[in-house]
N, C-alpha and C positions, 0 to 999 in steps of 0.2 A: 349810721353808717351811710356812706354816699349814695345818693339814689341811683346812680348808673351801676354801681356795684350790686345793689340789690336786684335790679334788672338782670346783669350778667349771670348772676347765682341761680336765679329763676330760671333763666333760659337753659342752663346747664342740667339742672334737675329735672326740667321738662323733657329735656333729651333723654337724659339716663332712665327716667322711670316711663318714658313715651305716653305721659299723661300728665294733663293740668291737674287732675283731681290729686293724684298721687303727690306730685311736688308741691300742691297746695297743703297737704297733710305733713308733709315733711318738714316745710318750711313754716307751718302755723300760719298761713294766709288762707283767704277764701279763693275759690276757683275763679270767681270773676277778678281778683285782684291779681292772679297768676296770669291770666288771659289780658288784662289791661296793661300790665308790665311787659309782656312779650310783643302786644301791639304798639306800644309806645317806642321799643325798641327798634321794631320794624320800620315806622315812620322816622324815628331820627337817622336812621342810616339809608332809608329809600330802598331797601331791598326785603324780599320776603324769606324768613328764615326756616319756618316751620308749615307743613301742610297739615290740616286738621281734618280729623274724620271720626265717625262714631267709634271706631276701634282705637283711637288714641292720635298721637302726634308722631311725625317723623321729619327728619331734615330735608329742606330743598337743596338744589344743587349749591345755591350760594350758602346755605346754611352748613353743609359739608364742609366747605372752604373755611368758613369762619368759626365752626365750633372748636376746632382744636385750639386756636388762638385764644378764645374766649375761656375755654376750660383752664389754660395754662395761666391765664391771668387771674383767674379765680384762685387756683393754686398759690400763686405768689401773694395774693392778698391774704389768705389764711397764713401763710409763713410772717407777713407783716405783723397781723395781728397777734401772732404768737409770740414774736419777738417783743413787740410793745408789752404784753402782759409780763413777759420775763424781766424786761427792765424795770417796770413796776415793782415787782418782787425784789429786785436788786436793790432798790432803794428803801425797801420795807423787809428785809428778810432776816433770818436768823440763821447762824452757823453754829452747830454743836461740835466741838473739837475734843477729842479723848489726847490727854497727854500725860506725861510723867512730869516730876518735879523740876529736874534741871532744865527741860525744854520750856516749861511754864516760867520759869525763872529768868532764863538768859535768852531765849528766842523769841517766845510770843509776845512780849512788850514790844519789840521793835517792828516785829511784822505787822501786828494789829494798829500800832501808831500810824504806820506808811498806809496801810489798807484804809483806815478810818479817815484819813485825810480825804481820800477820794471818794469813799462812801460813807458818809457820817451817819447815815441812818440805820446801817446794819447792826443788829445785837448780837451777843456772842454768849455762848454757854460753853464754858472749859469743864471738863470732866476729868478729874485727876484721879489717876490709879496706876496699877501695874501694868506689865506687858499684857498678861493674859485677860484683864479687865478691859483694857482698850481694844483688843482685838476681838472680844465677845461684844463690846457695845458697838462695833462697826458691822459685824455680822449680823447682828439683830436689828440694825438700823437706828439704834438709840444716838448714835453718834455719826455725823456727815463724812468726818474723816479723823485721823489721829496719828500722833507722832508713835513711831515704834521702832524697836530693834528688828533689824531684817536678818534673815528672810522671816515671812510671815505666813498665814494661813493660804493654802494654793486657791481659795476661792476669792482672794482679795489682791488688789492691784497696788504697786508701790512705786514712789520715787525716791531713789537714793539722794539724801540730802549731804551727808556727812560722815566719813570715817573717824569716830572719836577714839582718841588714842587713849590707853589705860596706861595708869600710872600707879606704883607703890606708894603708899603713906607710911610715914613712921614717927614715932614719938621723936622729940629733939635731942633724947638722950640715947637713941638707939645705936648699937656697936657699928652699924653699916651706914651710917650718915654720910661718911667721907668717900663712900664708892661712887663711881662714876654713872655706873648702871647697876640696878639690883638684881643679883643672881635669882634666876629662876627656881632653883633648887632651894635656895634659902627661904621661899615661901612655905616650906614644910618645917622650918627650924623654929620658928616662933609663934606665940599664940595669935590666932588668926580671928578678925572680925568679918564675917561674911555678909555683903550685901546681896541677898538672895531675892530674886524676882521670878518665883515661879520655876517652871521646867526649862525657861530659855536663859536662865541665869548665865550671862558672858564669863564671869568668874569661874564658875564651876567648869566652864568649857576649857579654861586655861589648864586646870588641875587634871581634867581627863587627859587634855593633848599631851602633857608632858609627864604623865604617870605621877604626879604629887599627891601625897596623902597630908593635908594641912592640919593644923592642930586648931580645929575651929572650936572657939571659945563661946562666940556669940553670934547670933543670927538676926538680921533686921531689915525692913525695907526702908529705912530713914537713913539718908545720905549724912544729914548732919549728926545724928546720933553716933555714926560709925567715927567720924571726924573728931567728936569731943571724946571718945573712948580711946581713940589713938592718942590723942593729945594728953589724956589722963595716964597713959601708959597701959593700958590693958592689952594692947597687941598691934600688929600691923594689918593692913587691908589694901585692897586695890579699888580705885575709884576712876571713872572716866574723866578725861579733860574738861568737859563741860560742866561738870559738878564742881571741879576745883577752881571755877572763876570766883574771884572775891570772895576767898573763904575767910571767916573771921577767926580761924583756929591757928594755934601755934604748932604746926605739924611740918615735916620735912617730905617734900615730894621728889620722887625719884623715877627715872625712866627705867623700864624693864629690860633687862639683858637682851631678852628676844621680844621686840616690838607686838604688841597685840592692840585690836581695836575692836569696837562695836560698831557696827553700821546702823546709822538711824535713818530712817525715812518716814516720809508721809504715805499713809496707806488708806485705801477708801475701796467701796465695792466695785464701781464702775462708773467712768467718765459720763456714760450715756444718760443714766439715771439720777447724776448729781445736779443739784440745784445750781443756778447761773450764780447765785452768790458765792457757793462754795468753788465753783470753776474759777471765779476771778481771784478768789482767796489765794489758790494755787499760784497765780502769777506773781504773786508778792513773796513767795517763800526765800528768794534770793536777799530780802531786807532782813533776815535773821542776825 
């Protein structure tokens, strides 16, 4: 630390505690060291800052004028040190991100690639799970942030990233492959393969909203298993547009008669307690 800053901080502590002895204890200096630094400061400036007595110290008239400025300087120096420490952490940090498969496949590589170009020493831990897993990890502090379907828990904050459109997927020999839009009521007329993700399943929400009772034959959390089963003719399903990018399956994708979406957002506890590395990561979400 700069010697002058040591003198300023020592002066402020001596005033706050009205004692060289107490200031020395707080700063882990000797009493003579505190006295010497204050004397040096007074000699440097050519003013008397403190009046000494057996009962302690108190500000002189000149000291009263200068004390607020010196105290503010010490506060700003403390902010500077904090920022420097944070920047060090930014160069050597770890970001733990909760995510589900389609975001991990189609968004995260682009986001991380751009972020890593600017901050090459940051490490990442991707925690793959369903909505309930990711929400719990963030609430418990196991993940710094996470991608989730919105809305989420009322104790969490979120940033809406995209309204991900939902599509019906059909086998190539399905009788409705020539329709322009897949009828909502037809969802109950054919065997259905459900992508179920806990109590927040957006597909189940469609059934409830339109009073549909689907013929659910299979349930799974795996998107690719659903597409493979649809390709093999076991039934139809509904999947979000993000999942349907670069699919390796021979299936037919149809827009729904009544458009439906899942809202995808980034979720976190609060920005105040967030690490600087995670805060910077948020700035790169547009690169998805």
